[in-house]
PDB file of N, CA, C and O in Angstrom, chain B, residues numbered from 101:
ATOM      1  N   UNK B 101       0.818  -1.194   0.000  1.00  0.00           N
ATOM      2  CA  UNK B 101       0.000   0.000   0.000  1.00  0.00           C
ATOM      3  C   UNK B 101       0.862   1.258   0.000  1.00  0.00           C
ATOM      4  O   UNK B 101       0.359   2.347   0.276  1.00  0.00           O
ATOM      5  N   UNK B 102       2.114   1.131  -0.296  1.00  0.00           N
ATOM      6  CA  UNK B 102       3.021   2.270  -0.247  1.00  0.00           C
ATOM      7  C   UNK B 102       2.870   3.187  -1.462  1.00  0.00           C
ATOM      8  O   UNK B 102       3.404   4.296  -1.465  1.00  0.00           O
ATOM      9  N   UNK B 103       2.157   2.742  -2.481  1.00  0.00           N
ATOM     10  CA  UNK B 103       2.023   3.525  -3.702  1.00  0.00           C
ATOM     11  C   UNK B 103       1.073   4.706  -3.546  1.00  0.00           C
ATOM     12  O   UNK B 103       1.031   5.578  -4.413  1.00  0.00           O
ATOM     13  N   UNK B 104       0.331   4.749  -2.486  1.00  0.00           N
ATOM     14  CA  UNK B 104      -0.696   5.774  -2.286  1.00  0.00           C
ATOM     15  C   UNK B 104      -1.002   5.888  -0.809  1.00  0.00           C
ATOM     16  O   UNK B 104      -0.735   4.969  -0.034  1.00  0.00           O
ATOM     17  N   UNK B 105      -1.555   7.004  -0.428  1.00  0.00           N
ATOM     18  CA  UNK B 105      -1.936   7.217   0.970  1.00  0.00           C
ATOM     19  C   UNK B 105      -3.426   6.938   1.113  1.00  0.00           C
ATOM     20  O   UNK B 105      -4.246   7.542   0.421  1.00  0.00           O
ATOM     21  N   UNK B 106      -3.768   6.036   1.998  1.00  0.00           N
ATOM     22  CA  UNK B 106      -5.172   5.694   2.255  1.00  0.00           C
ATOM     23  C   UNK B 106      -5.775   6.778   3.135  1.00  0.00           C
ATOM     24  O   UNK B 106      -5.251   7.080   4.207  1.00  0.00           O
ATOM     25  N   UNK B 107      -6.875   7.360   2.681  1.00  0.00           N
ATOM     26  CA  UNK B 107      -7.545   8.429   3.420  1.00  0.00           C
ATOM     27  C   UNK B 107      -8.514   7.895   4.472  1.00  0.00           C
ATOM     28  O   UNK B 107      -8.722   8.519   5.512  1.00  0.00           O
ATOM     29  N   UNK B 108      -9.102   6.737   4.189  1.00  0.00           N
ATOM     30  CA  UNK B 108     -10.085   6.169   5.125  1.00  0.00           C
ATOM     31  C   UNK B 108     -10.101   4.653   4.953  1.00  0.00           C
ATOM     32  O   UNK B 108      -9.844   4.136   3.866  1.00  0.00           O
ATOM     33  N   UNK B 109     -10.405   3.954   6.038  1.00  0.00           N
ATOM     34  CA  UNK B 109     -10.535   2.497   6.005  1.00  0.00           C
ATOM     35  C   UNK B 109     -11.901   2.122   6.562  1.00  0.00           C
ATOM     36  O   UNK B 109     -12.356   2.682   7.559  1.00  0.00           O
ATOM     37  N   UNK B 110     -12.546   1.169   5.906  1.00  0.00           N
ATOM     38  CA  UNK B 110     -13.824   0.652   6.407  1.00  0.00           C
ATOM     39  C   UNK B 110     -13.682  -0.871   6.489  1.00  0.00           C
ATOM     40  O   UNK B 110     -13.185  -1.513   5.563  1.00  0.00           O
ATOM     41  N   UNK B 111     -14.128  -1.433   7.614  1.00  0.00           N
ATOM     42  CA  UNK B 111     -14.073  -2.875   7.837  1.00  0.00           C
ATOM     43  C   UNK B 111     -15.487  -3.432   7.701  1.00  0.00           C
ATOM     44  O   UNK B 111     -16.368  -3.123   8.502  1.00  0.00           O
ATOM     45  N   UNK B 112     -15.688  -4.255   6.680  1.00  0.00           N
ATOM     46  CA  UNK B 112     -17.021  -4.835   6.451  1.00  0.00           C
ATOM     47  C   UNK B 112     -17.007  -6.345   6.688  1.00  0.00           C
ATOM     48  O   UNK B 112     -17.846  -7.071   6.154  1.00  0.00           O
ATOM     49  N   UNK B 113     -16.051  -6.812   7.491  1.00  0.00           N
ATOM     50  CA  UNK B 113     -15.959  -8.249   7.761  1.00  0.00           C
ATOM     51  C   UNK B 113     -17.080  -8.748   8.661  1.00  0.00           C
ATOM     52  O   UNK B 113     -17.297  -9.955   8.766  1.00  0.00           O
ATOM     53  N   UNK B 114     -17.793  -7.837   9.311  1.00  0.00           N
ATOM     54  CA  UNK B 114     -18.858  -8.235  10.238  1.00  0.00           C
ATOM     55  C   UNK B 114     -20.244  -8.231   9.606  1.00  0.00           C
ATOM     56  O   UNK B 114     -21.235  -8.446  10.303  1.00  0.00           O
ATOM     57  N   UNK B 115     -20.333  -7.990   8.299  1.00  0.00           N
ATOM     58  CA  UNK B 115     -21.637  -7.962   7.624  1.00  0.00           C
ATOM     59  C   UNK B 115     -21.619  -8.896   6.410  1.00  0.00           C
ATOM     60  O   UNK B 115     -20.555  -9.310   5.951  1.00  0.00           O
ATOM     61  N   UNK B 116     -22.804  -9.219   5.899  1.00  0.00           N
ATOM     62  CA  UNK B 116     -22.921 -10.117   4.750  1.00  0.00           C
ATOM     63  C   UNK B 116     -23.547  -9.366   3.572  1.00  0.00           C
ATOM     64  O   UNK B 116     -24.186  -8.328   3.744  1.00  0.00           O
ATOM     65  N   UNK B 117     -23.345  -9.918   2.375  1.00  0.00           N
ATOM     66  CA  UNK B 117     -23.928  -9.326   1.174  1.00  0.00           C
ATOM     67  C   UNK B 117     -25.446  -9.322   1.306  1.00  0.00           C
ATOM     68  O   UNK B 117     -25.999 -10.269   1.866  1.00  0.00           O
ATOM     69  N   UNK B 118     -26.142  -8.304   0.819  1.00  0.00           N
ATOM     70  CA  UNK B 118     -25.652  -7.149   0.068  1.00  0.00           C
ATOM     71  C   UNK B 118     -25.247  -5.966   0.944  1.00  0.00           C
ATOM     72  O   UNK B 118     -24.886  -4.911   0.421  1.00  0.00           O
ATOM     73  N   UNK B 119     -25.299  -6.121   2.261  1.00  0.00           N
ATOM     74  CA  UNK B 119     -24.948  -5.015   3.146  1.00  0.00           C
ATOM     75  C   UNK B 119     -23.475  -4.640   2.996  1.00  0.00           C
ATOM     76  O   UNK B 119     -23.102  -3.497   3.261  1.00  0.00           O
ATOM     77  N   UNK B 120     -22.629  -5.591   2.573  1.00  0.00           N
ATOM     78  CA  UNK B 120     -21.218  -5.293   2.397  1.00  0.00           C
ATOM     79  C   UNK B 120     -21.026  -4.131   1.431  1.00  0.00           C
ATOM     80  O   UNK B 120     -20.283  -3.194   1.724  1.00  0.00           O
ATOM     81  N   UNK B 121     -21.691  -4.189   0.286  1.00  0.00           N
ATOM     82  CA  UNK B 121     -21.537  -3.107  -0.683  1.00  0.00           C
ATOM     83  C   UNK B 121     -22.178  -1.821  -0.198  1.00  0.00           C
ATOM     84  O   UNK B 121     -21.660  -0.736  -0.461  1.00  0.00           O
ATOM     85  N   UNK B 122     -23.285  -1.922   0.500  1.00  0.00           N
ATOM     86  CA  UNK B 122     -23.953  -0.725   1.031  1.00  0.00           C
ATOM     87  C   UNK B 122     -22.999   0.026   1.959  1.00  0.00           C
ATOM     88  O   UNK B 122     -22.874   1.247   1.858  1.00  0.00           O
ATOM     89  N   UNK B 123     -22.327  -0.687   2.857  1.00  0.00           N
ATOM     90  CA  UNK B 123     -21.376  -0.040   3.773  1.00  0.00           C
ATOM     91  C   UNK B 123     -20.210   0.571   3.005  1.00  0.00           C
ATOM     92  O   UNK B 123     -19.763   1.671   3.330  1.00  0.00           O
ATOM     93  N   UNK B 124     -19.715  -0.135   1.989  1.00  0.00           N
ATOM     94  CA  UNK B 124     -18.608   0.385   1.180  1.00  0.00           C
ATOM     95  C   UNK B 124     -19.052   1.634   0.431  1.00  0.00           C
ATOM     96  O   UNK B 124     -18.297   2.602   0.345  1.00  0.00           O
ATOM     97  N   UNK B 125     -20.254   1.628  -0.106  1.00  0.00           N
ATOM     98  CA  UNK B 125     -20.775   2.773  -0.861  1.00  0.00           C
ATOM     99  C   UNK B 125     -20.930   3.994   0.045  1.00  0.00           C
ATOM    100  O   UNK B 125     -20.582   5.108  -0.348  1.00  0.00           O
ATOM    101  N   UNK B 126     -21.447   3.788   1.246  1.00  0.00           N
ATOM    102  CA  UNK B 126     -21.606   4.897   2.197  1.00  0.00           C
ATOM    103  C   UNK B 126     -20.236   5.499   2.526  1.00  0.00           C
ATOM    104  O   UNK B 126     -20.090   6.720   2.577  1.00  0.00           O
ATOM    105  N   UNK B 127     -19.238   4.645   2.749  1.00  0.00           N
ATOM    106  CA  UNK B 127     -17.891   5.132   3.047  1.00  0.00           C
ATOM    107  C   UNK B 127     -17.325   5.938   1.874  1.00  0.00           C
ATOM    108  O   UNK B 127     -16.678   6.964   2.082  1.00  0.00           O
ATOM    109  N   UNK B 128     -17.566   5.480   0.652  1.00  0.00           N
ATOM    110  CA  UNK B 128     -17.100   6.205  -0.532  1.00  0.00           C
ATOM    111  C   UNK B 128     -17.797   7.558  -0.662  1.00  0.00           C
ATOM    112  O   UNK B 128     -17.172   8.544  -1.054  1.00  0.00           O
ATOM    113  N   UNK B 129     -19.077   7.605  -0.337  1.00  0.00           N
ATOM    114  CA  UNK B 129     -19.825   8.860  -0.440  1.00  0.00           C
ATOM    115  C   UNK B 129     -19.286   9.927   0.504  1.00  0.00           C
ATOM    116  O   UNK B 129     -19.447  11.119   0.243  1.00  0.00           O
ATOM    117  N   UNK B 130     -18.644   9.513   1.603  1.00  0.00           N
ATOM    118  CA  UNK B 130     -18.096  10.459   2.567  1.00  0.00           C
ATOM    119  C   UNK B 130     -16.772  11.067   2.116  1.00  0.00           C
ATOM    120  O   UNK B 130     -16.305  12.043   2.702  1.00  0.00           O
ATOM    121  N   UNK B 131     -16.168  10.493   1.078  1.00  0.00           N
ATOM    122  CA  UNK B 131     -14.874  10.967   0.589  1.00  0.00           C
ATOM    123  C   UNK B 131     -15.045  11.974  -0.534  1.00  0.00           C
ATOM    124  O   UNK B 131     -16.093  12.037  -1.177  1.00  0.00           O
ATOM    125  N   UNK B 132     -13.995  12.767  -0.761  1.00  0.00           N
ATOM    126  CA  UNK B 132     -13.945  13.663  -1.913  1.00  0.00           C
ATOM    127  C   UNK B 132     -13.338  12.908  -3.086  1.00  0.00           C
ATOM    128  O   UNK B 132     -12.613  11.932  -2.890  1.00  0.00           O
ATOM    129  N   UNK B 133     -13.630  13.352  -4.302  1.00  0.00           N
ATOM    130  CA  UNK B 133     -13.053  12.742  -5.499  1.00  0.00           C
ATOM    131  C   UNK B 133     -11.530  12.746  -5.384  1.00  0.00           C
ATOM    132  O   UNK B 133     -10.923  13.740  -4.986  1.00  0.00           O
ATOM    133  N   UNK B 134     -10.928  11.612  -5.743  1.00  0.00           N
ATOM    134  CA  UNK B 134      -9.476  11.478  -5.687  1.00  0.00           C
ATOM    135  C   UNK B 134      -8.958  10.872  -4.395  1.00  0.00           C
ATOM    136  O   UNK B 134      -7.799  10.465  -4.324  1.00  0.00           O
ATOM    137  N   UNK B 135      -9.808  10.806  -3.365  1.00  0.00           N
ATOM    138  CA  UNK B 135      -9.366  10.212  -2.113  1.00  0.00           C
ATOM    139  C   UNK B 135      -9.387   8.688  -2.210  1.00  0.00           C
ATOM    140  O   UNK B 135     -10.085   8.113  -3.045  1.00  0.00           O
ATOM    141  N   UNK B 136      -8.602   8.044  -1.334  1.00  0.00           N
ATOM    142  CA  UNK B 136      -8.413   6.598  -1.370  1.00  0.00           C
ATOM    143  C   UNK B 136      -9.106   5.944  -0.177  1.00  0.00           C
ATOM    144  O   UNK B 136      -8.961   6.389   0.962  1.00  0.00           O
ATOM    145  N   UNK B 137      -9.864   4.876  -0.457  1.00  0.00           N
ATOM    146  CA  UNK B 137     -10.554   4.103   0.573  1.00  0.00           C
ATOM    147  C   UNK B 137     -10.013   2.677   0.572  1.00  0.00           C
ATOM    148  O   UNK B 137      -9.872   2.060  -0.483  1.00  0.00           O
ATOM    149  N   UNK B 138      -9.713   2.162   1.752  1.00  0.00           N
ATOM    150  CA  UNK B 138      -9.356   0.762   1.911  1.00  0.00           C
ATOM    151  C   UNK B 138     -10.564   0.044   2.523  1.00  0.00           C
ATOM    152  O   UNK B 138     -11.062   0.435   3.579  1.00  0.00           O
ATOM    153  N   UNK B 139     -11.024  -1.003   1.847  1.00  0.00           N
ATOM    154  CA  UNK B 139     -12.180  -1.775   2.309  1.00  0.00           C
ATOM    155  C   UNK B 139     -11.699  -3.161   2.709  1.00  0.00           C
ATOM    156  O   UNK B 139     -11.242  -3.932   1.865  1.00  0.00           O
ATOM    157  N   UNK B 140     -11.799  -3.476   3.992  1.00  0.00           N
ATOM    158  CA  UNK B 140     -11.413  -4.801   4.484  1.00  0.00           C
ATOM    159  C   UNK B 140     -12.654  -5.679   4.484  1.00  0.00           C
ATOM    160  O   UNK B 140     -13.678  -5.333   5.074  1.00  0.00           O
ATOM    161  N   UNK B 141     -12.545  -6.839   3.803  1.00  0.00           N
ATOM    162  CA  UNK B 141     -13.705  -7.712   3.665  1.00  0.00           C
ATOM    163  C   UNK B 141     -13.291  -9.167   3.741  1.00  0.00           C
ATOM    164  O   UNK B 141     -12.115  -9.501   3.602  1.00  0.00           O
ATOM    165  N   UNK B 142     -14.270 -10.027   3.964  1.00  0.00           N
ATOM    166  CA  UNK B 142     -14.028 -11.466   4.037  1.00  0.00           C
ATOM    167  C   UNK B 142     -13.839 -12.051   2.645  1.00  0.00           C
ATOM    168  O   UNK B 142     -14.281 -11.482   1.647  1.00  0.00           O
ATOM    169  N   UNK B 143     -13.173 -13.198   2.600  1.00  0.00           N
ATOM    170  CA  UNK B 143     -13.018 -13.962   1.372  1.00  0.00           C
ATOM    171  C   UNK B 143     -14.394 -14.484   0.958  1.00  0.00           C
ATOM    172  O   UNK B 143     -15.317 -14.537   1.771  1.00  0.00           O
ATOM    173  N   UNK B 144     -14.520 -14.864  -0.302  1.00  0.00           N
ATOM    174  CA  UNK B 144     -15.780 -15.433  -0.784  1.00  0.00           C
ATOM    175  C   UNK B 144     -16.630 -14.411  -1.506  1.00  0.00           C
ATOM    176  O   UNK B 144     -16.144 -13.654  -2.346  1.00  0.00           O
ATOM    177  N   UNK B 145     -17.911 -14.400  -1.164  1.00  0.00           N
ATOM    178  CA  UNK B 145     -18.882 -13.554  -1.856  1.00  0.00           C
ATOM    179  C   UNK B 145     -18.511 -12.068  -1.853  1.00  0.00           C
ATOM    180  O   UNK B 145     -18.630 -11.426  -2.897  1.00  0.00           O
ATOM    181  N   UNK B 146     -18.067 -11.491  -0.726  1.00  0.00           N
ATOM    182  CA  UNK B 146     -17.697 -10.068  -0.761  1.00  0.00           C
ATOM    183  C   UNK B 146     -16.575  -9.770  -1.762  1.00  0.00           C
ATOM    184  O   UNK B 146     -16.632  -8.760  -2.464  1.00  0.00           O
ATOM    185  N   UNK B 147     -15.563 -10.631  -1.836  1.00  0.00           N
ATOM    186  CA  UNK B 147     -14.441 -10.412  -2.755  1.00  0.00           C
ATOM    187  C   UNK B 147     -14.909 -10.505  -4.208  1.00  0.00           C
ATOM    188  O   UNK B 147     -14.353  -9.846  -5.087  1.00  0.00           O
ATOM    189  N   UNK B 148     -15.925 -11.319  -4.455  1.00  0.00           N
ATOM    190  CA  UNK B 148     -16.460 -11.447  -5.808  1.00  0.00           C
ATOM    191  C   UNK B 148     -17.349 -10.259  -6.178  1.00  0.00           C
ATOM    192  O   UNK B 148     -17.315  -9.790  -7.316  1.00  0.00           O
ATOM    193  N   UNK B 149     -18.142  -9.772  -5.223  1.00  0.00           N
ATOM    194  CA  UNK B 149     -19.180  -8.790  -5.538  1.00  0.00           C
ATOM    195  C   UNK B 149     -18.795  -7.333  -5.289  1.00  0.00           C
ATOM    196  O   UNK B 149     -19.130  -6.469  -6.099  1.00  0.00           O
ATOM    197  N   UNK B 150     -18.111  -7.043  -4.202  1.00  0.00           N
ATOM    198  CA  UNK B 150     -17.824  -5.647  -3.854  1.00  0.00           C
ATOM    199  C   UNK B 150     -16.944  -4.961  -4.904  1.00  0.00           C
ATOM    200  O   UNK B 150     -17.281  -3.857  -5.332  1.00  0.00           O
ATOM    201  N   UNK B 151     -15.820  -5.571  -5.342  1.00  0.00           N
ATOM    202  CA  UNK B 151     -15.021  -4.888  -6.371  1.00  0.00           C
ATOM    203  C   UNK B 151     -15.808  -4.600  -7.649  1.00  0.00           C
ATOM    204  O   UNK B 151     -15.686  -3.522  -8.231  1.00  0.00           O
ATOM    205  N   UNK B 152     -16.607  -5.563  -8.075  1.00  0.00           N
ATOM    206  CA  UNK B 152     -17.412  -5.374  -9.288  1.00  0.00           C
ATOM    207  C   UNK B 152     -18.400  -4.219  -9.101  1.00  0.00           C
ATOM    208  O   UNK B 152     -18.545  -3.373  -9.983  1.00  0.00           O
ATOM    209  N   UNK B 153     -19.071  -4.187  -7.962  1.00  0.00           N
ATOM    210  CA  UNK B 153     -20.058  -3.142  -7.700  1.00  0.00           C
ATOM    211  C   UNK B 153     -19.409  -1.761  -7.594  1.00  0.00           C
ATOM    212  O   UNK B 153     -19.953  -0.776  -8.092  1.00  0.00           O
ATOM    213  N   UNK B 154     -18.254  -1.694  -6.947  1.00  0.00           N
ATOM    214  CA  UNK B 154     -17.533  -0.421  -6.824  1.00  0.00           C
ATOM    215  C   UNK B 154     -17.141   0.093  -8.210  1.00  0.00           C
ATOM    216  O   UNK B 154     -17.279   1.281  -8.506  1.00  0.00           O
ATOM    217  N   UNK B 155     -16.653  -0.815  -9.052  1.00  0.00           N
ATOM    218  CA  UNK B 155     -16.262  -0.440 -10.416  1.00  0.00           C
ATOM    219  C   UNK B 155     -17.483   0.025 -11.223  1.00  0.00           C
ATOM    220  O   UNK B 155     -17.394   0.990 -11.982  1.00  0.00           O
ATOM    221  N   UNK B 156     -18.617  -0.660 -11.060  1.00  0.00           N
ATOM    222  CA  UNK B 156     -19.842  -0.270 -11.763  1.00  0.00           C
ATOM    223  C   UNK B 156     -20.313   1.120 -11.337  1.00  0.00           C
ATOM    224  O   UNK B 156     -20.970   1.816 -12.111  1.00  0.00           O
ATOM    225  N   UNK B 157     -19.978   1.531 -10.104  1.00  0.00           N
ATOM    226  CA  UNK B 157     -20.323   2.870  -9.606  1.00  0.00           C
ATOM    227  C   UNK B 157     -19.409   3.940 -10.206  1.00  0.00           C
ATOM    228  O   UNK B 157     -19.641   5.135 -10.020  1.00  0.00           O
ATOM    229  N   UNK B 158     -18.372   3.508 -10.924  1.00  0.00           N
ATOM    230  CA  UNK B 158     -17.484   4.449 -11.596  1.00  0.00           C
ATOM    231  C   UNK B 158     -16.192   4.770 -10.871  1.00  0.00           C
ATOM    232  O   UNK B 158     -15.474   5.687 -11.269  1.00  0.00           O
ATOM    233  N   UNK B 159     -15.880   4.031  -9.810  1.00  0.00           N
ATOM    234  CA  UNK B 159     -14.665   4.270  -9.056  1.00  0.00           C
ATOM    235  C   UNK B 159     -13.537   3.391  -9.594  1.00  0.00           C
ATOM    236  O   UNK B 159     -13.786   2.410 -10.294  1.00  0.00           O
ATOM    237  N   UNK B 160     -12.292   3.751  -9.263  1.00  0.00           N
ATOM    238  CA  UNK B 160     -11.126   3.031  -9.777  1.00  0.00           C
ATOM    239  C   UNK B 160     -10.585   2.070  -8.724  1.00  0.00           C
ATOM    240  O   UNK B 160     -10.267   2.468  -7.603  1.00  0.00           O
ATOM    241  N   UNK B 161     -10.487   0.795  -9.104  1.00  0.00           N
ATOM    242  CA  UNK B 161      -9.882  -0.219  -8.246  1.00  0.00           C
ATOM    243  C   UNK B 161      -8.368  -0.090  -8.415  1.00  0.00           C
ATOM    244  O   UNK B 161      -7.847  -0.244  -9.520  1.00  0.00           O
ATOM    245  N   UNK B 162      -7.672   0.188  -7.330  1.00  0.00           N
ATOM    246  CA  UNK B 162      -6.217   0.306  -7.388  1.00  0.00           C
ATOM    247  C   UNK B 162      -5.532  -1.016  -7.090  1.00  0.00           C
ATOM    248  O   UNK B 162      -4.538  -1.363  -7.727  1.00  0.00           O
ATOM    249  N   UNK B 163      -6.066  -1.759  -6.117  1.00  0.00           N
ATOM    250  CA  UNK B 163      -5.420  -3.008  -5.729  1.00  0.00           C
ATOM    251  C   UNK B 163      -6.372  -3.853  -4.897  1.00  0.00           C
ATOM    252  O   UNK B 163      -7.223  -3.330  -4.178  1.00  0.00           O
ATOM    253  N   UNK B 164      -6.213  -5.172  -5.007  1.00  0.00           N
ATOM    254  CA  UNK B 164      -6.934  -6.119  -4.167  1.00  0.00           C
ATOM    255  C   UNK B 164      -5.869  -6.987  -3.510  1.00  0.00           C
ATOM    256  O   UNK B 164      -5.172  -7.748  -4.181  1.00  0.00           O
ATOM    257  N   UNK B 165      -5.751  -6.863  -2.190  1.00  0.00           N
ATOM    258  CA  UNK B 165      -4.675  -7.523  -1.461  1.00  0.00           C
ATOM    259  C   UNK B 165      -5.209  -8.642  -0.569  1.00  0.00           C
ATOM    260  O   UNK B 165      -6.169  -8.446   0.177  1.00  0.00           O
ATOM    261  N   UNK B 166      -4.579  -9.818  -0.651  1.00  0.00           N
ATOM    262  CA  UNK B 166      -4.901 -10.927   0.235  1.00  0.00           C
ATOM    263  C   UNK B 166      -4.155 -10.692   1.547  1.00  0.00           C
ATOM    264  O   UNK B 166      -2.924 -10.672   1.564  1.00  0.00           O
ATOM    265  N   UNK B 167      -4.884 -10.514   2.634  1.00  0.00           N
ATOM    266  CA  UNK B 167      -4.259 -10.250   3.932  1.00  0.00           C
ATOM    267  C   UNK B 167      -3.711 -11.516   4.585  1.00  0.00           C
ATOM    268  O   UNK B 167      -3.028 -11.436   5.606  1.00  0.00           O
ATOM    269  N   UNK B 168      -4.003 -12.691   4.003  1.00  0.00           N
ATOM    270  CA  UNK B 168      -3.471 -13.938   4.507  1.00  0.00           C
ATOM    271  C   UNK B 168      -4.189 -14.493   5.735  1.00  0.00           C
ATOM    272  O   UNK B 168      -3.741 -15.476   6.326  1.00  0.00           O
ATOM    273  N   UNK B 169      -5.288 -13.873   6.115  1.00  0.00           N
ATOM    274  CA  UNK B 169      -6.031 -14.326   7.299  1.00  0.00           C
ATOM    275  C   UNK B 169      -7.502 -14.572   6.983  1.00  0.00           C
ATOM    276  O   UNK B 169      -8.350 -14.559   7.875  1.00  0.00           O
ATOM    277  N   UNK B 170      -7.795 -14.796   5.699  1.00  0.00           N
ATOM    278  CA  UNK B 170      -9.181 -14.999   5.286  1.00  0.00           C
ATOM    279  C   UNK B 170      -9.886 -13.708   4.938  1.00  0.00           C
ATOM    280  O   UNK B 170     -11.076 -13.712   4.623  1.00  0.00           O
ATOM    281  N   UNK B 171      -9.159 -12.596   4.993  1.00  0.00           N
ATOM    282  CA  UNK B 171      -9.728 -11.306   4.611  1.00  0.00           C
ATOM    283  C   UNK B 171      -8.908 -10.703   3.475  1.00  0.00           C
ATOM    284  O   UNK B 171      -7.766 -11.089   3.229  1.00  0.00           O
ATOM    285  N   UNK B 172      -9.522  -9.758   2.802  1.00  0.00           N
ATOM    286  CA  UNK B 172      -8.894  -9.040   1.692  1.00  0.00           C
ATOM    287  C   UNK B 172      -9.046  -7.546   1.933  1.00  0.00           C
ATOM    288  O   UNK B 172      -9.962  -7.106   2.629  1.00  0.00           O
ATOM    289  N   UNK B 173      -8.142  -6.777   1.353  1.00  0.00           N
ATOM    290  CA  UNK B 173      -8.247  -5.312   1.382  1.00  0.00           C
ATOM    291  C   UNK B 173      -8.371  -4.819  -0.047  1.00  0.00           C
ATOM    292  O   UNK B 173      -7.493  -5.051  -0.878  1.00  0.00           O
ATOM    293  N   UNK B 174      -9.463  -4.142  -0.320  1.00  0.00           N
ATOM    294  CA  UNK B 174      -9.704  -3.551  -1.633  1.00  0.00           C
ATOM    295  C   UNK B 174      -9.363  -2.067  -1.525  1.00  0.00           C
ATOM    296  O   UNK B 174      -9.921  -1.350  -0.695  1.00  0.00           O
ATOM    297  N   UNK B 175      -8.451  -1.623  -2.366  1.00  0.00           N
ATOM    298  CA  UNK B 175      -8.034  -0.220  -2.364  1.00  0.00           C
ATOM    299  C   UNK B 175      -8.692   0.465  -3.544  1.00  0.00           C
ATOM    300  O   UNK B 175      -8.500   0.064  -4.692  1.00  0.00           O
ATOM    301  N   UNK B 176      -9.473   1.503  -3.258  1.00  0.00           N
ATOM    302  CA  UNK B 176     -10.310   2.164  -4.262  1.00  0.00           C
ATOM    303  C   UNK B 176     -10.056   3.673  -4.244  1.00  0.00           C
ATOM    304  O   UNK B 176      -9.947   4.284  -3.181  1.00  0.00           O
ATOM    305  N   UNK B 177      -9.964   4.264  -5.445  1.00  0.00           N
ATOM    306  CA  UNK B 177      -9.913   5.727  -5.547  1.00  0.00           C
ATOM    307  C   UNK B 177     -11.283   6.223  -5.965  1.00  0.00           C
ATOM    308  O   UNK B 177     -11.827   5.777  -6.975  1.00  0.00           O
ATOM    309  N   UNK B 178     -11.840   7.135  -5.201  1.00  0.00           N
ATOM    310  CA  UNK B 178     -13.140   7.696  -5.541  1.00  0.00           C
ATOM    311  C   UNK B 178     -12.990   8.574  -6.769  1.00  0.00           C
ATOM    312  O   UNK B 178     -12.103   9.426  -6.827  1.00  0.00           O
ATOM    313  N   UNK B 179     -13.855   8.366  -7.750  1.00  0.00           N
ATOM    314  CA  UNK B 179     -13.827   9.152  -8.988  1.00  0.00           C
ATOM    315  C   UNK B 179     -14.959  10.154  -8.984  1.00  0.00           C
ATOM    316  O   UNK B 179     -15.112  10.916  -9.938  1.00  0.00           O
TER     317      UNK B 179
END
């Protein structure tokens, strides 16, 4: 994550789809264009659906990182 400075982090490991994307979307709405959000989520359905939904909203996926503990971090730039 050294390539960019994360402005905000949201942890959605405690919720299930479709609430995972809702929480990520709310966090993105709180940011200004160009800011970076890190979304921590569980493996499985969230990793399949949240990145796709974020991209469909018009935001840029910078990186998807495997944290090695059953969770992933999605790094997104708000557009």
